[in-house]
MARGUNU-865998 format. One record per residue (C-alpha): residue number from 1; x, y, z. Coordinates in steps of 0.25 Angstrom, whole numbers, plus 2048, in hexadecimal, padded with zeros to 3 digits. Each point is the difference from the previous one (the first is absolute). Example, Ala and Ser with C-alpha at 12.3 -4.5 7.8 and 13.67 -1.06 7.14 Angstrom:
BEGIN
   nr    x    y    z
    1  831  7EE  81F
    2  806  80E  7FE
END
This chain:
BEGIN
   nr    x    y    z
    1  D80  81B  E74
    2  7FB  7FC  80E
    3  805  7FF  80E
    4  7F9  7F6  80A
    5  802  7FF  80F
    6  7F7  7F7  808
    7  7FF  7FA  80E
    8  7F4  7F8  804
    9  800  7F7  80D
   10  7F6  7F4  801
   11  800  7F5  80A
   12  80C  7F8  7FD
   13  804  808  7F3
   14  807  80D  7FD
   15  801  806  7F3
   16  80B  80A  7FF
   17  805  804  7F2
   18  806  80B  7F8
   19  800  801  7F1
   20  805  80B  7F7
   21  800  7FE  7F1
   22  804  80C  7F7
   23  7FC  7FA  7F2
   24  7F3  7FC  7FA
   25  7FD  7F2  7FE
   26  7FB  7F4  807
   27  804  7FE  80F
   28  7FE  7F1  803
   29  7FD  7FD  80F
   30  805  7F1  801
   31  7FF  7F7  80C
   32  7FA  7F4  807
   33  7F1  801  803
   34  7FE  808  80D
   35  80D  808  7FF
   36  7F8  80D  7FF
   37  7FE  803  7F2
   38  7F1  803  800
   39  801  807  80D
   40  80A  80A  7FA
   41  7F8  802  7F3
   42  7F3  803  808
   43  808  80A  808
   44  804  807  7F3
   45  7F2  7FF  7FB
   46  7FA  807  80D
   47  7F8  7F3  803
   48  808  7FD  80D
   49  805  80A  80A
   50  80E  7FE  804
   51  807  803  80D
   52  809  809  7F9
   53  801  803  7F1
   54  805  809  7F5
   55  7FB  7FE  7F2
   56  805  809  7F5
   57  7FD  7FF  7F1
   58  807  809  7F6
   59  802  80A  80B
   60  7F2  800  805
   61  7FF  7FC  80E
   62  7F3  7F7  802
   63  803  7FD  80F
   64  80A  804  80A
   65  7FD  7FC  80E
   66  80B  80A  806
   67  7FB  80D  7F9
   68  7F1  7FC  800
   69  7FA  7FF  7F2
   70  7F9  7F2  7FC
   71  7F8  800  7F4
   72  7F4  7F7  800
   73  801  7F4  7F6
   74  7F6  806  7F6
   75  809  80D  7FF
   76  80D  7F9  7FE
   77  7FE  7FD  7F1
   78  805  7F2  801
   79  7FB  7F5  7F7
   80  7FF  7F3  807
   81  7FF  7F2  7FA
   82  7FD  7F5  80A
   83  801  7F1  7FF
   84  7F1  7FF  7FC
   85  7FC  80A  7F6
   86  7F5  806  808
   87  7F8  805  7F4
   88  7F2  805  801
   89  7F7  7F3  7FD
   90  7F4  809  7FB
   91  808  807  7F5
   92  807  7FB  7F4
   93  80F  802  7FD
   94  7FE  80D  7FA
   95  7F7  805  80B
   96  80B  7FC  80A
   97  80A  808  7F8
   98  7F6  80C  7FF
   99  7FE  800  80F
  100  80F  803  802
  101  800  80B  7F5
  102  7F4  807  808
  103  808  7FE  80D
  104  80C  807  7FA
  105  7F7  80C  7FC
  106  808  80D  803
  107  80E  7F9  7FF
  108  809  803  7F4
  109  7FD  7F5  7F6
  110  80D  7F9  7FB
  111  7FB  7F3  7FD
  112  7F4  7FE  7F7
  113  7F5  7F5  7FF
  114  805  7FD  7F2
  115  80E  7FF  804
  116  7FD  7F6  80B
  117  7F7  7F8  7F7
  118  80B  7FE  7F6
  119  80B  7FE  80A
  120  7F9  7F5  807
  121  7F9  7FA  7F4
  122  7F2  802  806
  123  7F8  803  7F3
  124  7F9  7F3  800
  125  7FC  800  80E
  126  7FA  80E  802
  127  7F1  7FB  7FF
  128  802  7F4  809
  129  7FB  7FF  80E
  130  80A  7FD  80B
  131  7FA  7F2  801
  132  803  7FC  7F2
  133  80F  804  801
  134  80B  7F6  803
  135  809  803  80C
  136  80B  806  7F7
  137  7F6  808  7F9
  138  7FB  806  80D
  139  80E  804  805
  140  802  807  7F2
  141  7F4  808  802
  142  803  803  80F
  143  80E  805  7FB
  144  7F9  809  7F6
  145  7F7  805  80B
  146  80C  803  808
  147  807  808  7F5
  148  7F3  808  7FD
  149  800  805  80E
  150  80D  808  7FB
  151  809  7FB  80B
  152  80D  806  804
  153  803  7F2  805
  154  7FB  7F2  7FD
  155  800  7F5  80B
  156  7FF  7F2  7FB
  157  7FE  7F6  80C
  158  802  7F2  7FA
  159  7F7  803  7F4
  160  803  7F2  7FA
  161  7FF  7F8  80D
  162  7F2  7FB  7FD
  163  803  7FC  7F2
  164  805  7F2  7FA
  165  80D  800  7F9
  166  7FA  801  7F2
  167  7F8  80C  804
  168  80C  806  807
  169  808  7FF  7F3
  170  7F4  807  7F9
  171  800  80C  809
  172  80F  802  802
  173  803  806  7F3
  174  7F6  80B  802
  175  807  804  80D
  176  80D  800  7F8
  177  7FA  80A  7F6
  178  7FB  808  80C
  179  80E  801  805
  180  806  803  7F3
  181  7F6  80A  7FA
  182  7FC  808  80C
  183  808  808  80A
  184  7F7  7FE  80C
  185  808  7FA  80C
  186  7FB  7F3  805
  187  802  7F7  80C
  188  7FE  7F1  7FC
  189  7FE  7F6  80B
  190  803  7F2  7FE
  191  806  7F3  806
  192  802  7FA  7F2
  193  80E  803  7FB
  194  7FC  7FE  7F2
  195  7F8  80D  801
  196  80C  807  806
  197  808  7FB  7F4
  198  7F6  805  7F6
  199  7FC  80D  806
  200  808  807  80B
  201  80A  80B  7FD
  202  804  801  80F
  203  7FE  7F5  80A
  204  7FD  801  80F
  205  802  7F3  808
  206  7F8  7FF  80C
  207  801  7F6  80C
  208  7F9  801  80D
  209  7FC  80F  7FE
  210  80E  805  7FD
  211  807  803  7F3
  212  80B  7F6  7FE
  213  806  806  7F3
  214  7FB  809  7F5
  215  805  804  7F2
  216  801  7FA  7F2
  217  7FB  7F2  7FE
  218  80E  7FD  7FB
  219  806  803  80D
  220  7F4  7FB  809
  221  801  7F2  7F8
  222  80E  7FE  807
  223  7FB  803  80E
  224  800  7F3  809
  225  7F3  804  806
  226  7F9  7FF  7F3
  227  806  7F3  7FD
  228  7FA  7FB  80E
  229  7F2  805  7FC
  230  800  7FA  7F1
  231  806  7F3  804
  232  80C  7F9  7FA
  233  7FA  7FC  7F3
  234  7FD  80F  7FC
  235  80E  805  805
  236  807  808  7F5
  237  805  80D  7FA
  238  7F8  80A  7F8
  239  807  808  7F5
  240  7FC  80C  7F8
  241  806  801  7F2
  242  7FD  806  7F2
  243  7FC  7F8  7F4
  244  80B  7FF  7F5
  245  7FE  802  7F1
  246  7FE  7F4  7F8
  247  7FC  7F7  80B
  248  80F  7FD  805
  249  802  7F8  7F3
  250  7F8  7F4  805
  251  7F3  7FD  7F8
  252  7F4  801  809
  253  806  806  80C
  254  802  80E  804
  255  80E  805  804
  256  800  807  80D
  257  80C  808  804
  258  802  7FE  80F
  259  80D  806  806
  260  80C  7FB  7F7
  261  7F8  7F4  7FA
  262  7F4  7FE  7F7
  263  7F5  7F6  805
  264  7F8  7F9  7F5
  265  7F1  800  805
  266  7F3  7FB  7FA
  267  7F8  80D  7FF
  268  7F4  804  7F8
  269  7FF  80E  7F9
  270  80E  804  806
  271  805  80C  7F8
  272  80E  805  800
  273  803  80A  80B
  274  7F5  7FB  809
  275  803  7FE  80F
  276  7FE  7F2  804
  277  800  7F9  80E
  278  804  7F2  801
  279  801  7F6  80C
  280  80A  7F5  801
  281  7FD  7F6  80A
  282  80C  7FB  808
  283  7FC  7F2  7FE
  284  801  802  7F1
  285  80E  806  7FF
  286  80C  7F7  7FE
  287  80F  805  802
  288  80C  7FB  7F9
  289  80F  803  803
  290  804  7FE  7F1
  291  7F9  805  7F3
  292  7F6  7F6  7FC
  293  7FF  7FB  7F2
  294  7F6  7F9  7F7
  295  7F4  801  809
  296  7F1  803  7FE
  297  800  80B  80A
  298  7FE  80D  7F9
  299  804  809  80B
  300  80F  800  804
  301  804  80C  808
  302  80D  803  806
  303  801  805  80F
  304  808  801  80C
  305  7FC  7FA  80E
  306  7FD  80C  809
  307  7FD  7F8  80C
  308  7FB  7F2  805
  309  7F5  7FE  80B
  310  7FC  7F4  807
  311  7F1  7FD  7FC
  312  7FD  7F4  808
  313  808  7F4  805
  314  802  7FA  7F2
  315  802  80C  7F6
  316  807  80D  7FE
  317  7F9  80D  7FA
  318  80B  805  7F6
  319  7FF  80F  7FC
  320  806  802  7F3
  321  803  80E  7FA
  322  7FD  800  7F1
  323  805  80E  7FE
  324  7F7  808  80A
  325  7F4  7F8  803
  326  801  7F4  809
  327  7FB  7F2  7FC
  328  7FD  7F5  80B
  329  803  7F2  7FE
  330  7FD  7F5  80A
  331  80C  7F6  800
  332  801  7F3  809
  333  80B  801  80A
  334  807  7F4  7FA
  335  800  807  7F2
  336  805  80D  806
  337  80C  7F9  806
  338  803  7F8  7F4
  339  800  80C  7F7
  340  808  808  80B
  341  7F6  80B  7FF
  342  804  80D  807
  343  7FF  80F  800
  344  807  806  7F4
  345  800  7F4  7F8
  346  7FC  801  7F1
  347  7F4  7F7  7FC
  348  7F7  7FE  7F5
  349  7F1  801  803
  350  7F7  7F7  7F8
  351  7F0  801  7FF
  352  7F7  7FA  7F6
  353  7F7  80A  7F9
  354  7F4  7F8  803
  355  802  801  80F
  356  800  810  7FF
  357  7F4  808  804
  358  800  80D  7F9
  359  7F6  80B  7FF
  360  801  80D  7F7
  361  800  80B  80A
  362  7FE  80D  7F9
  363  7F7  801  7F4
  364  7FE  80C  7F7
  365  7F3  807  802
  366  7F5  7FF  7F6
  367  802  80A  7F4
  368  7F8  80C  7FF
  369  7F2  7FD  7FC
  370  800  7F2  804
  371  7F5  802  80A
  372  7F4  802  7F8
  373  7F4  808  804
  374  7F5  7F6  804
  375  7F1  802  801
  376  7F9  7FB  80C
END
């Protein structure tokens, strides 16, 4: 869907990246503060001139420093949502949305005001002044304004960074709906891994202005440079699976088929066939060399040790193949030796259902007629 090459030199810092993504979805730019994420999206938006750049979206070249064309920001048709909402304070929420509609005059109208209001749950907010909106409500209006500009690409630069945890949890589901119900490609900037887990379909890991790795979150979650950024307590594997019928036969839990095994996960509104992404933290995974019996743990999976890497002076990071996907387990060096853990050995992987973070990843779009005509 888009191709980005960017080179920007500053005192003591050089951004030099190349990103190619062929499918629609959410590209997550992840990395420490100061790694170049915002610099990159400002180049894509046309707000910052690069030393060298090539920006192409759906076959349309917005900038190419070698061949000459460089569209100004206002002609790129890119919707940009900043950390702070940047709404017009003299207008109410509806006025801010209408402004974006007017600015998009002459552009093919693919996204209607009615659809945006329904998608983002803005019905009760339309007549409110900006000053009367909470932080989360402002970001929803800002997102709606970006959508009504009829963008060919959405840039979301840490849009939840200024919100507390409660407001972040309030807004995240709207970003999920946006990802699942629209085909607009998005670049989502964050240094919060939880947001990547919830939203990203493709992840680009940046460090000191360079792309360390990129790909599916399942693959990137295993990369050692990611583990160095998120810290030892957040080290783990991300697995994508499919919800089984009948909840995997355990009441109150959804059965999620992952590789050759079924994980039992506490999920709300999980329907059979839905795609689900789960995270297993390495600290929560227990390994056994014999099949355990009469235990309270609901998840007991079979696997084979793919490799063992030293994590620090006292522990090993054990990679277990569970029939395709890899699960990470942190095991003390003493336990690893006592169990004689080695590559190729069969093990049982134990994970408590309550320790698994799971998120439904693909939802069905609303049925025809679900977006009712509103009167403004």
